[in-house]
N, C-alpha and C positions, 0 to 999 in steps of 0.2 A: 422847747424848740420854737424857733422863729417862724413866722408865717411864710417867709421866703424859702426856708429849708423844707418845710412841709410841701410847699407848692412845687419845689424842684424834685422832690422824692417821688411824688405821685406819678408824674409822666414817665420817670425811669422804670418804676414798677410795671406800669402799663406796657411799656416798651418790651420789658423782659417777658411779660406774659404773652404778648403778641408774638415775640420771637419764638418762644416755646411752642405756641400753637402752630406756627408755621413749620417748625421742625417736625412736630408730630404729624402734621398734614403731609409734609414731604416724605417722611418715613413710611406713612401709611400708603402713600401713592406708589413709592418704590416697591413695597411689598405686594401691592395689588398688581402692579405691572409685571413683577417677577413671577407671581403666581399665574398670571395670564400666559406669560411666555412658557412656563413649565407645562401648564395644562395644554396649550396649543402644540407644544413639541411632542408631548406624550400622545396626544390625539393623532398628530401626523404620523408618528411611529406606528401607532395602532392601525391606522388606515393603510400604511405601507405593508405592514405584516399581513393584513387581510388580503390586500391586492395581490401580493406575491403568492400567497397560498391558493387564491382563486385561479391564478394562471398556471398553477402546478409546480411552483418553486417551494420546496419544503426545507425544514431544518436539516442540518447535517445528520446523516444516519450513521450510528456507531454500532458496529457488529458486537454483540454481547461477548463473544469469545475473547475479545481483546482485554477486557477488564477481568474476566474470570480466569483465564488460563495463561496470560502472558506475564512476564516480568522483564525489567530493564536489563540490558546487557551492553557493556561498554564497547564490544566489538561488533555485535550483530544488530544492535538497536533493541531487539526484544527476542526472547526465547520462551519456550514453554516452561512453566514451573513443574519440576518433576513430581511424580506421584500425586497429581491432581485428578480428581474425578468429579463430574457433575453434569448437569443438564444444559445443553446448548439449545436455546429456543428462540425462534423469531415467529412472526405471524405466518410464515410459510411452512415451518417444520419444527419438529422437536426431536432432538437426538441426544444420545449419551456420548460424552467425551471422556476418554481415559488416557492419561499421560503416564508413560512408563518411567522407570528410574533414570533413564538416559535422556529424558525430555522429548520423547517421540510419541506421537499418537499411534501406538502400535503395541503388540505384545512385546515382551522382553526378548531381545536378541543379544547373543554373545558376540564379542568382537571376532573371535576365531570360529570358523565353521565347526559344527559338531557332527557333521556327516559329509558324505560326498555329493550331496544334492547341490546343484548350482544355486548361487546366491545373486540376487538382483537388488540394487539400491535405487530407490526413487527419490529424486530431488524435485522440489517444486513449491508452489504456493497453495492457495486455498483449493485449487482443482485437485492437486495431489493429496492435500490434507483431508479431503472429503467433506467439504462444506455442505451441510444440509443432508448428509446421509450417514447411516450407521457405519461404524468401522468395518464390519464384515461385508458391507455392500460396496466398498471402494474397489476400483479396478485393480489395485495392488493385491488385495486379498483374493480376488477372483483369478488373477494370474497365477497365484500359488497353486491353485487346483489344476488349471489347464496346462501349465508348463511344468508341473512337478518340480517346482523350484521354491526356495525360501526367499520371500520378497520383504525387504526392509523399507518401510515407508518413512522418509525423513521430511515430508512436506510440512511447511509451517505457513499458516494463513498470513497473507500480506507480504511474504518475502518476494524480493526481486532477485535477478540472476546474481548480482554482486553478493548478496547475503548467502545465497546457496553456494557460491564459490568459496566464501570464507568458512562456512560450516563444513563443507566437504574437505577443504584443505586441513582444517584443524581437528575435526572429529570424524567426518565420514570415512576417511581413509583407514581408520582403525578397524572398520568392518571389512573383512577380506571378501570382496565381491567379484563376480565374473562379468557383470553387466551393470552399467550405470544408465538410468533413464532420466533425462532432464525434461521437466514439463515447463513450457514457456507460454504464459498467457499474454494477450495483446497489451495489457497495461505494463508488463515488465519492461518493455523496450523503452518507454518514456521514463518510468520510475528509476531505471538504472542511472539516469542523468540527474536525479534529484537527491537531495539529502533530507528533505522534509516531505513526508507523504501524509495524506489524510489529515492535513491541517496541524497535527500535533506530533506525529511519530517521526522521530529522527532515525536515520539509518546511515550506514557507511556509504561512502561514495568513492569510486575510482575515477581516475583520468588516464588517458593514454598519452604517454610522454616518450618521445623517441622510440615508438613502437613497443613500449613496455607499460604494463599496468602499474599504476602508482596509487596507493591508498591514501586519500586525503581526509577522510571523515573519521579518523580515529584519534582519541576515544570519542564515541558517539555522544553528542550533547544530551543532557536530560532536559526535559521540557521545563521552562521557567514558570513561576506562578502566574505571570502575565499570560503566557501561552495557554496555560490550563484554564484561566478565566475566559479567554477568547474561545477556547474549545468548548467550554461549558455553555457559553451563550449561544454558540453556533448550533449546539444540539437542541436548544430550546426555542430558538427564534430563526425563522426563515430570513428575516431582514438582516439579522446579525451575520448569518452565514453568507447572504448575498454580498454584504460589504467585505467580508473576509475574502471571498472569491475574487471580487473586483480588485482588492489589494494585491493578491497574488498575480492576477492578470497584469497589473501595472508593473510589478517586479519582473515578470517574465518578459514583458514588452521592452522594458529598459535593458534587460540582459541581452535580448536579441539585437536591439539597436546598438548597444555598445559593442557587441560581437561583430556586427556588420561593419561598424566603423573601424574596428581593429583589422578586420580582414581586408578592408579597402586599402589599408596602408601596408599590407603584407606582400611578400613576393608571391607570384602566381602559383608556384609549386606548393607553398604553405596553404594558400587558399584552397587549392584542390584537395590537399590532404585533409583539411578540416571539413570539407564537404563530403568526404567519403561516407556514404549512408551506413547507419547502424554500426559505426566504427567501434564504439565502446561495447555494445552488446556482443558483437562478434568476437571481440578480444576476450570478454569474460567467458563466453561459451567455449572458445578455443582453449583457454586455460583449464577449464573443467575437463575437457577431452584429454588434454595433455597429461593431467594428473591421473585420470582414470587409466590411460594407456600405459603410464609409467608403472602402474600397479597391476599390469597384465589384464585389465578389464576392458571390455568393449564398451562402445558409447553410442547412444541414439537420443534423438530429441522428439518429443511429442508437443505439438503446438495447437493453440486455439486462438482465434482472433478476438475473443471476448475483451471488451473495453480497450480496444486499440487506442493508444494515446501518444504516438510518436509525433513530436512537434516539428514536422516538416512535410514536404509534399509527397514523400514516399509512402506507399501503401503497405498494408499487411502482405499482400501478394508479392510486392517487391522484397519484403523481408524474407519470405520463404525462398524466393529465387536466389537471394544473396546467400542464405544458409547453404542451399544445395550447391551453389557455385563454389563455395569454400570447401566442399567435400564432406559436409555433414550428412548423416543419415537422418532424414526428417520425415515424420509422420504427421501430416496436417489432418488431424483426426476428424474435424467437423466437415471437411470437404469430401470425406469419403461417402460413396453411395450408401444410402440407407439411414444416414443421420437425420433424425426428425426432431427439430427443436421443440415442437409442440408436446412431445412425449419425453424427450431426453434432457430437457432443461427445466429446472425448478421454476414454476410460474412466478413472475414478479421478483425474480432473484437473479437468474443468469448462470448459476452453477449447474453442473451436471446432476441430474436426478439419478436414482438407482438404475433406471433403464439406460441412462446415458453412460454410467460407469460400466455397465455390462457391455454396451456397444464398444466403448473405448478399450476394455479388456480384450475383447475378441479381435479388434483391429491391431492392437499391440502384439497379441499372440501370433497373428498371421505375419506381421512385419518381422518379428523376431525369428520365426521359423524360416521365412523366405530368405532372410539375410544371414541365416545360420549364426545368430548372435550368442546362442548358448547351445551346449551339446544336448542332443536328445537322450533321454535316459537309456534307450536301447544301445546307443553308440558309445556309452561310457563304459 
């Protein structure tokens, strides 16, 4: 090798070594910066989580009965798994839940009456289902004794009026009953206008079109893997749940803005029709009443303002007034003299306690008797 070639090769090798060292330094720098970004982000998330919990914002609470006793249903969203039995436990209570062969939390009832005793069918959500109390402590079971009637409890925790209508129309009418009692909680009114509740649970949804109820949410979607992941994170992280809620707030705000824009370009008569308060819920309740009366059964409503969530300026009191103005028999049970939330509501929960169910049973009995909704045994 000539002296010139050797002299030329040495600087080239040194240059390559220098380039390699620079590349290693740059890679190391990128990794260090990336690590700092990740650590800073995780620390910020940690601080956000702590801050939210300090101010009282907690992860999403999921009631244990949903995983234990529910199954997917394409029409209703979810139903009870028949013949299930187990313990339903939260920090506030511990109860036994037993689901009969027809998917009801109740003793087994035949479709056809087996005696001349009057039959009552109860429709509703967790208040009817008996959230937090034993089956025998529910107002439905207490009514059986005081009214000398057979009471069939078809309550399903989490149901809204639309699901209760669909169940009644497809299954409930098979039970030959003399009186139908519909329980409406405050959150039902807002949930009737939603297809996704509690972040993950899809349900059917009706709209009112030309004065008729039209089912738009069938078949009910099943939750996607992405939805299940978001749901799982929301259960474990206050910050994740906070972000999920803000997302749904933005979606709701966008829907309202879009709706207001559409109404602004609509005829005045259409705008007034759309602003009719509680239009959907009233239509759902009216359809349940019509079906009951077509089967020669009388109809009444029991209401509670718990978790009122109607997204408008109208109040729960406006809702009660509207129901009564439409000719419905309404028992606003918690407004009755003697209702004491300190004793009759489960602490840190909101559902009726055993004392609450006893109070509700007494008020329903008085209401049924004063309105002659079933025959007294002596008159039969």
